N, C-alpha and C positions, 0 to 999 in steps of 0.2 A: 504495500500500500505504499501511495507518494505519500509525502509529510504535507503537511496542511499550512497554508501561508498564514500571516498574522491574522489578515481581515477573515480568511476562512474561519479561524479558530474564534474568534469574536462575533462570528454570525452564530456558529453552534453554541456558545456560551450564552447567547442571549436567545436562544432556542430553548434552551435546558433551564434557563431562568425562569421563562416564559412556563413551561410545564411545572416548574416547582410551584412558582404563585398560584397556579390554577388548583394544584392539590391543596393548598390552605383555604380553598373556598368552600361555601358551604356543599354538601353532597348533591344538593340536587342539581345546583349550577355548574358544576366541577367540568362536565362534560361539555357544555357551551362555552367556556373559557378555553379548554383544550381546543375545541374546534374551530375558533377564533385564530388561536394562534397558527394552528397548522394553514388555515385557510390564507392568512398573511402572507406566512413563508412560501407557500406555494405560487401566491400572486404575483409574487416578487422574484421567483426562481429563473425567469426569464433575463433575467439582468445579466450582462455580459461580465465574467470574471475580471476582466480588463477595465471595467467602467468604474475606477475607485471611488471618484466623487459620488457616482449615484450610491454605491454601497455604502458609503461613510454617512451619506444623508440618511438612508435607510434604517443604519444602526443607530444613528441620534434619535428619530424616530420613534423608534422600537423601544430606544431604552426609556424616552419620556411617556410613550402608553405604558409600559410594564410600570413605572412609578405610578401613574395615574390609576390602573386596575389594581395595583396590590394593594390599594387602600382599603382598610376593613369597612368602610362605608358602602363599597359597591358589592353588591350581593350578586349581580348577575348583568350577563353581556347578551346582546342581540345580534 
């Protein structure tokens, strides 16, 4: 298996953080958070590996969304 670049490791790390936070949500809505995370990553999977600007932008956007959705006040996502 080839070594991952720094950006690839950051993307995988963000994905794992999203799934961990989804696990902290109420059981009834946990799957909604997981499905949302999967859909967002799949939606942006077509971004070229060499488009560093877009990847860095999406990482920042994802971090902000993760901070917002990890708030205990947010119980469900659609």
